[in-house]
N, C-alpha and C positions, 0 to 999 in steps of 0.2 A: 657477227653473231650477237644477238640481243641478250639482255638479262634473262628474258623469259626462257631462252634455250638453256640457260645454266641452272634453272631451278631444279632442286633435288629434294626428295622427301623419302623418309623411311617410316615404317609403321610396324607395330607388333601388338600382340594381345597376351594376357595372362589370366588364368583362372584364379580368382581370389575367393572362391567359395569357402567359408569357414567350416571347421568341424562342427558337427551337431552338438547341441548342449550349451552353446554360448548364448548370453542374453541378447535379445533382439533389440535393434535400434528403432527410433521413431515412435516410441510409446512412452516418452517421459522416462521416469526412473523405475518403471515396472520391470521386474526381473522375470521375463518370459523366455525360457530357453528354446532355441531352435530345435525342431523335432524332425523335420524332413525337408527335402530339396525338391522344389517344383522345377527350377531351372537354374543353371549356374550363374554366379556373379563374376563379372570380368573387370579387368583393367585394360584400357585401350590407350595406346601411345602413338603420337604422331610427332615426328621431328621434321621441321622445315628448314631449308637452306637456300639462300638466294645466291645470285652470281657474284656477290662481293664477300661471301663467307659469313654473312649475317645469319643467325639461327634463332629459331623459337622451338619450344617444346610444350606440347599440350598433352596432358594426362587426364583421362576420364576414369572415374572410379565408381563402381556400383555400390556405394556406401552412403549412409545418411550424413556422414562427416567423419572426421578423425580428431583425435586429441590435438591440441595446438602444438604440443611437443613433438608428436609423431609427424605431423604435417610439415613442421619446420625442418625436422631432421631429414625427411624424405627429399624436400626441395634442395637442401644443402648437399645431400648425397648425389642427387641428379646433376647438380651444377658441377660438382667436382669430377664426376664421371664423364661428363660431356664437354665441359668447358663453356657451357652456355650460362650467361649471367642470370642471377636469380630473378631479375625483373622480366626476363624473357621466358620464364618457366611458369606455367599455369597448371595447378591442380584444380580440376572441376569435379565436384561431387554430384553424381546423378541424383542423389538424395532419395534413394529407394528406402522405403520404410519396412522392407522385409529382408533386411540384412543384419549383420552384427551390430551391437551397441559400441561401435568403435570410438564414439565420442562420449563415452561414459563419464569422463573427467569433467564435462561441462554441466552435468545435471546437478541441480540443487538437491542433493540427497546424501544422507549419512550412510554411505556404503563404500566398501573397499572394491576397487577394480579387480575382478577375478584374474588370477595369474594366467589362466588359459586365454583370456582376452589379450593380455600383454604379449603372450607368446604368439598369438595370431597376428598382432600388429607387426611384430618383428619379422615374421615370415612374409607378411604382406609387403613391407618395405623392400625386402630382398627381391621379391618377385617383380615389383615395379621397376627397380633398378636394372634387373636382368633383362626385362622386356625393352627398356630404353636402350641398353647397350646393343641388343639385337637389332633394334630399329636403326641405330647409328651405323651398324655394320652393313646394313642393307639399303643404303641410300641409292636411289635410282633417279635418272632424269625424268622429269614429269612436266606435263602441261598443267596449268593451274587456272581454274575458272570458278567464279562465284555465281550462284543462282539464288534468286529470291522468289519465294513462294508464300503460301498462306496455309494455315491449318486452323480448324475450329474444334479440335479435340478438347480444348480447355474452356473453363468458364470461371468467372470471378466468384469467389466463395464468401464474400462479405455482403450480408443483407440484414435487414431489420426484421425482428419478430413482431408479433401482434402488439407487444408493449412498446415498440419503437426502439428496442435495444439491438445493438449490432451483434450478430451471431454468425456462426459458420453455416450459411445458407446460400443456395445458388442465386446469382444476380446476373441475369441476362444482359442488363444494361451497364454493369460494372466494367471497369477497365480490364481487358484481357487481350494482350497483344497477339494478333493473328500471324505476325511475321514469322516466317520460316526461313532461316539462313542456311545455305548449303554450299560447302566447298568441295569441289570435285578435283581430284588429283589422278591423272592418268599417265602411266608409263607405257612402254611398248607392249607389255604383257600383263600388267597388274594395275589395280585401281584402288583408291581409297576415297570414301565419301564421308565427310564430317557434316553433321547437321545439328542445328540448335533451335530449341523451342522451349518455352517456359510453361511447365505444368507439373504439379506434385504427383509423383508415382505412388499413390496411396490406395490402389484398388485391391491388391492381393490380401492385405490383412483383414479386409472386410469379410472374407469367406474362409481364409486359411491363416489364422492369427500367428501360428508358430511355424510357418513354412518360409523357407528361403527362396527368394525370387527377385529378378530384376524387373518384374512387372511389365507394363506395356512398353517400356524402353527396350527390354530384351526381345520382346515380340517384334518390335519394329526393326531391330537390327537383323534378326533372323529372316524376316520377310524381305528386307532389302537385299540381303545376301542371296537369297533364292532367286530374286528378280534380276539382279545385276551380275550374278556369278558367284559361286560359293567361296571363291578366293578373295572377293572384295572385302576390304577392311571397312567396316561400318562403325562409326564412332559418334555417339550422341553427347552433346554438351548442354547441360541444363541452363536454362535462361532465367527470366524473372518470374519465378513460380511462387513467391511468398504468399500471394492471395489468389492462387489459381489451382483448381482441382479438375479432374476429368469430367467433361460435360455429360458423358454417357450415363452417369448415375444421378444427374440432376433431375429432380421432379419439380418443375416450375409451378405446377398447379397447387401442390401442397407446401411449396417453399421449403423443401428439405432435400437432402441427399439420401437416396435409398441405399440399402445394403448391396454391395457389389457381388458379382459372380465371376467365375473363370471366363465365361463368354465375354464379359465386359472387357477383361484384360486383353483378350485376343482381338476383339473388334477395335478397341482404342489403338493398340499397337499397329494393327494392319492399316487402319485409316491414316495414322501418322506416316507410315512407310509409303503408302500410296501418294500422300501429299508431297513427300520428298521426291518420288519418281516424277510427279507432275512438274515440280520445280526444275528438275534436271532436263525436262523437255522444253523449257522456256529459253528465250534468248539469254546468252551468257555474257559476263564480263570476264574476258581472258586477261589474266594478270601477269605483269612483269614484276616478280617479287622484289621488294626493297624493304627488308624486314627491319623494324625498329620496335623498341619497347621502353616503357617508362612505368614505374610503379611507386606507390607511396602509401600513406596511411592517413586516416581521418579519425579524429577523436571526438565522439559525440556525447554530449553531456546528458545525464539523467536528471529528471525532476524529482529530487529526493524528498521534497515536501509531499509528494503523492505516494511515497512508499507506505505500505500497510504498517500499522503500529504493532508492537509486540503482542498485544492481546489477540490480534487476528491470527498470528501464527500459533499461539497457545491453543486457540479453539481448533484450528486445523489439525494440530497434533493429536487430538482426541477423536478424529474422524474414523469411521469404519472403512472409508475408501483408502486403498493402499497408496495411491498417488498423492492425495491430499495430506494424508498422515505423514508421508515422507517429506513433503514440503514444509509442513509445520515443524517437524522435528529439526530439519536442517536449519531453517532461518531462526527458529527459537534458540538453538544451541549457538549459532553464529553470533547473534546479537548479545546473548548472555556472556560470551567471551569478550565482548567489547569490539568485535570486528564489524564495522558498519558496511552498508552497501557501497559499492564503488561509485565514484563520482561520474565516470565516463566509460564508454566502451570503445575499443579500438577496432576499426574495420580496415582491411587492406583493400586498395583499389589500384587499377592500372589501365594502361592503354597499350594495345598492340597495333602496329601498322603493318599491313601486308603489302600495300602499294599505295600510291597517291589516290586519295578518295576512298580508301578501303581500310577503315579503322574499326577496331573492336574495343569496347570498354568492358572491363570485368570488375566485379564487385564481390567482396566477401560477404558472409552472412546470407540471410534469406531475404533478398530485396523484393519489394512489391512491384507489380507490373507497371505502376505509374512512373517508375524511374526511367523507363525508356524515353518517354516524352520529355521529361525534365532534362535528361542528358543530351538528347538530340537538340533541344532548344539552346541549352547553355553552350554547347560546342558548335552550334550552327551546322549540324550535319544530319540531314534527314535520312541518310543511308546508314547511319551508325548502327552496328550490331552491338547488343548488350548481353553479357553473360552474368549470371549470379552464381552463388555457391562456390566461389573460387577461393583457393588457398586455405581458408578457415571459415567455419560456420558458427560464430558465437551466438547469434540470435537473429530474430527478424529485424529488417531494416525498413521501417515505414517512412512515409513522407509527411510533410507538415499537414497536408489536408487530411490524411488518415489519422493523425494524432487527435484532431478535433472530433473525429467520429468515434474513437474508442474501439472496443471489441477485443477479441482474443489476441490477434497479432500485435496489438498496440499495448494492451494492459496485462491481461492474464498470462500470456506466454512469458512475460518478463519474470514471473515468479519461478519458473522452472529452470532458469539459468543461474549459475553462480555469479554471473556479472549483473544480475537483477538486484532487487525486484521492482524497481521503479520504472515508469514509462520515460521515454526520452523527452527532453525539452524541445520546444519549437526552434527552428533555425537549421533543421537538417538539410533542407533543399539548398540553401545558400552555401553551407559549409561543404557539402559534397561537391556541388558545382564548382566552387572555387578550387578544390583540389584537382578536379579533372581539367579545368582550364589551365592550371599550372602544369599538369602532365602534358597537355597538348603543346604548350610552349616549349617544353623540354624536347618533345619529338621534332620540333621544327628547327632546333639548333643545328 
C-alpha cells in the first residue's frame, strides 16, 4: 500500500459574521459601523495528514486581518488542540474589505479598540478552534490531486497619471499573476476543493459601504458548491494581491477604476469559480503526500530619512478629512512623546511541502504580485505556489523595483500603520530570498 492510500483529510466551516454595529475594516481608521449583511463571513479549515503521521492545518478567514496578539493566540491554541507544530499551521486572511475591523490595533490612530470588537475576536477564536477540532474528528481517506489553471479576474492597480505620478489606476501591462492553483481532495462520498488566486476583494464597499460581505470570494465558493455538489468544502486562499484589483471595474480608456455594482461582484466571483472548474478538468498531478513545513521571520529595514517631518503631521492634524486628521494626531502625539518610528518591520514567511516537487511559499503582510517571479527564481521552482496574507498582515510588502516607482503601496500606505511611517530600504528582494533559501534547506534535511 502506498503513501497515497494513507492520505487523510478533514475539513469544516464556521460562520464568523460579526454582530452589526462593529467598525468595518479595510477603510483605514475610519469608524464606519456595519449596518447590514449581504452574505455571511466564514472560516474554512482543512487538516491534512500523510501516511507517516505528518500533518498540516490551513485556516482561511473572511477578514481583512487580525490583531497580532489574536492571530498568535489562535495559532497557539490550534497547535495545542491538534498537536500540529506551529510552522505547519497557516492562517490565511481572505482580506475582504467588507468585514469587521479585526486589525484595529495596527492602525495609526488615537482610538480605543471597542470592547465589542474584543468580544467578537474572543468568540471568533473559539469558533475556529471548534471547527478545527471537528475537522480532526472527521478525517477520511482521500485521493489528492493538484490542478493548475489560469484566471484573468485581476489586474495590476499601479499606473501613472498625467503628471507621471504613480497612483491606483488600472495597468493592463503591469504584473498580475494569472496562475490559479487548485487542490482537489476526494473521499468515497465527500470532496474538498482549495483554490488560490491573488486579487483584492474590494468591490462591495464601492456600492454598499457599511454592508458585511465576503465579496466575490463568497460568490465563487457558492457557485463552486452548486456546481460540484452542495456538500463540497470550497476554500479560497488569498495569493499575492498587494497590487491587484478586480479587472471588471477597470476603465482602461480613462485610466481609472469605476464605481462597482452588485452585478460586478456576482460576475467576478462566478468567473473565478468557472476558472476553477476549468482547472479541475485539466490533467492532474496525483500526489503521494509527504508533508513537511518550515517557517521563519525576516526583518526589513525602513528608510527613516524619508519619514515625514513633524510639521507634516501637524498640518495633517488640522485637516477636515477624518482619515488624514487621525493620522496627523497619532504621529504628532507619538513623536511628541519621544517614541520614534520603528527601524524595521517583521514579516513571517514559510514553506509547505505537500510532496516532492509540490511546495507552497507563504508570506505575511500584503505582498505584491512580483514576489512570485522572485521566489520561483530564487528557489529554482517554476511550479512554486505562493500565498500572501498569512499569519499576520502588518503592511504592504513591495519589491526593490517597486520601491523605485513610489506610489501608495510603497510610500503613502506606510503612514497608516503603527509600524510606519517611512518606506522600506532597498534590499528586500535579497533578504526575503535568503530566508526562503534557508527554509528550503531545512525542508531537505
